[in-house]
C-alpha positions in Angstrom: -0.4 94.9 2.7 -2.9 92.8 4.6 -6.3 94.2 4.8 -8.2 94.1 8.0 -11.5 92.1 7.7 -14.5 94.2 7.2 -16.5 94.8 10.4 -20.3 94.8 10.6 -20.8 96.7 13.9 -22.7 99.9 13.6 -21.3 103.2 14.8 -21.1 103.1 18.6 -23.1 105.7 20.4 -21.2 105.1 23.6 -17.9 106.4 22.2 -19.2 109.3 20.2 -22.3 110.7 18.6 -23.9 108.4 16.0 -23.5 109.9 12.6 -24.8 109.2 9.1 -22.4 107.1 7.1 -21.2 110.0 4.8 -20.6 112.2 7.8 -18.8 109.6 9.7 -16.5 108.9 6.7 -15.8 112.7 6.4 -15.0 112.8 10.2 -12.7 109.8 9.9 -10.8 111.4 6.9 -10.4 114.6 8.9 -9.0 112.7 11.9 -6.7 110.6 9.8 -5.4 113.6 8.0 -4.4 115.2 11.3 -2.7 112.0 12.5 -0.8 111.4 9.2 0.4 115.0 9.2 1.6 114.8 12.7 3.1 111.3 12.7 3.8 110.7 9.1 2.9 107.3 7.6 5.1 105.0 9.7 4.2 106.6 13.0 0.5 106.7 12.4 -1.8 103.7 13.2 -5.4 102.9 12.6 -5.8 102.7 16.4 -4.6 106.3 16.8 -7.0 107.4 14.1 -9.9 105.6 15.7 -9.1 107.1 19.1 -9.0 110.6 17.7 -12.4 110.0 16.0 -13.7 108.4 19.2 -14.8 105.3 17.5 -13.7 101.7 17.7 -11.3 100.2 15.1 -14.1 98.0 13.7 -16.0 101.2 12.8 -12.9 102.6 11.1 -12.5 99.4 9.1 -16.1 99.6 8.0 -15.1 102.6 5.9 -11.5 101.8 4.9 -9.9 98.4 4.3 -6.5 99.4 5.7 -4.1 102.2 6.5 -2.5 102.3 3.0 -5.9 102.7 1.3 -6.9 105.4 3.7 -3.6 107.3 3.2 -4.0 107.2 -0.6 -7.5 108.6 -0.4 -6.2 111.5 1.7 -3.2 111.9 -0.6 -5.5 112.1 -3.7 -7.5 114.8 -2.1 -4.4 116.7 -1.0 -2.8 116.6 -4.4 -6.1 117.8 -6.0 -6.3 120.7 -3.5 -2.7 121.8 -4.2 -3.2 121.4 -7.9 -6.2 123.7 -7.9 -4.1 126.3 -6.0 -1.2 126.0 -8.4 -3.4 126.1 -11.5 -5.1 129.3 -10.3 -1.7 130.9 -9.8 -0.6 129.7 -13.3 -3.6 131.4 -15.0 -2.5 131.9 -18.6 -4.1 135.4 -18.6 -1.2 136.7 -16.5 2.2 137.5 -18.0 5.2 135.2 -17.2 6.6 137.4 -14.5 3.3 137.5 -12.6 2.7 133.8 -13.1 6.1 133.0 -11.5 5.4 135.4 -8.6 2.0 134.0 -8.0 3.2 130.3 -8.2 5.9 130.8 -5.6 3.5 132.6 -3.3 0.9 129.8 -3.7 3.5 127.2 -2.7 4.5 129.1 0.4 0.8 129.8 1.2 0.2 126.0 1.0 3.2 125.1 3.1 2.1 127.7 5.7 -1.1 125.9 6.6 -1.1 125.1 10.4 -2.5 121.7 9.6 0.8 120.9 8.0 -0.9 118.6 5.4 1.9 119.3 2.9 3.6 116.4 4.7 1.2 114.0 3.1 2.7 114.9 -0.3 6.2 115.9 0.4 7.2 114.2 3.6 5.1 111.1 4.2 8.1 108.8 4.8 7.0 106.3 2.2 8.2 108.1 -1.0 9.5 104.8 -2.3 5.9 103.4 -2.5 5.0 103.5 -6.2 1.5 104.7 -5.7 2.7 107.5 -3.4 5.6 108.5 -5.7 3.2 108.7 -8.7 1.0 111.1 -6.9 3.8 113.3 -5.5 5.5 113.3 -8.9 2.4 114.7 -10.5 2.9 117.9 -8.5 6.6 118.1 -9.5 5.5 117.6 -13.2 2.9 120.4 -13.0 5.3 122.9 -11.6 8.2 121.9 -13.9 6.1 122.0 -17.0 5.0 125.6 -16.1 8.6 126.7 -15.5 9.8 125.0 -18.6 7.1 126.7 -20.6 8.2 130.1 -19.2 11.8 129.4 -20.1 11.0 128.4 -23.7 8.7 131.4 -24.1 11.1 134.1 -22.9 14.5 132.6 -23.8 16.4 130.9 -26.6 17.2 127.8 -24.4 16.5 124.5 -26.1 13.5 122.4 -24.9 15.7 119.6 -23.4 17.8 122.2 -21.4 14.6 124.0 -20.4 13.3 120.8 -18.9 16.5 120.3 -16.9 16.6 123.9 -15.6 12.9 123.7 -14.6 13.4 120.6 -12.6 16.3 122.3 -10.8 14.3 125.5 -10.1 11.3 123.5 -8.8 13.5 121.5 -6.6 14.9 124.7 -5.1 11.4 126.2 -4.6 10.0 123.1 -2.9 13.1 122.6 -0.8 13.1 126.2 0.4 9.4 126.1 1.2 9.7 122.8 3.0 12.7 124.0 5.0 10.8 127.2 6.0 7.7 125.1 7.0 9.4 122.2 8.8 12.8 123.2 10.0 12.5 126.8 11.1 11.0 127.8 14.5 7.5 129.0 13.8 7.9 131.9 16.2 11.2 133.0 14.8 11.0 132.5 11.1 10.1 135.3 8.7 6.5 135.4 7.4 5.6 133.1 4.5 4.9 136.0 2.2 8.2 137.7 2.9 10.2 134.5 2.3 8.1 133.8 -0.9 9.2 137.3 -2.2 12.8 136.5 -1.6 12.6 133.0 -3.2 10.7 134.5 -6.2 13.3 137.2 -6.7 16.1 134.6 -6.8 14.2 132.4 -9.2 13.3 135.3 -11.5 16.8 136.6 -11.5 18.0 133.2 -12.6 15.4 133.1 -15.4 16.2 136.6 -16.5 19.9 135.8 -16.8 19.2 133.3 -19.6 19.6 134.4 -23.3 16.5 136.4 -24.0 14.2 135.5 -27.0 13.9 139.2 -27.7 17.6 139.3 -28.5 17.6 136.4 -30.8 18.3 137.0 -34.5 15.1 137.4 -36.6 
């Protein structure tokens, strides 16, 4: 991707309040996040981001060499935010049933954000980009490893099969949450917490149907 040449012009007081560099950068990131969430990667442009921030494109390029680099910085922050939410739900002090319930609720809570920033991770439109795919795959791995751990702890299912099952269950969870967030009319759809309880019940019912470790020969 061709990087735009760095600009040297200062912030322009005529288009918006002059800000210290760190504040301007934070403002640009906030504006870019909103544009990418609304337009996805292909539909977003540096010009749109600059207009939303009320700065010129040269000011935007003072902070970010190009759209791709800007998107990756936002994606890293979004993945870190979701990861923290999921890790709190997966707190090992809980029992497995409660961990699953909390994890499903956390996914729906995240998808329910009115800013719709989940699109940066799950619906950017450039999933084929290796750097983007690596970051989104990290979320899938985190969820899958937790589900696989639960399966191995509570059932007699072999490790390889647990990995396959966990991938399927995570795909179902994320697919259901994304459909709820992006495909259903916001005024007509059920509440996020209500849908999360239904999805959680289905996932746990599936896990509970597996051969129990408690019934295994000693």
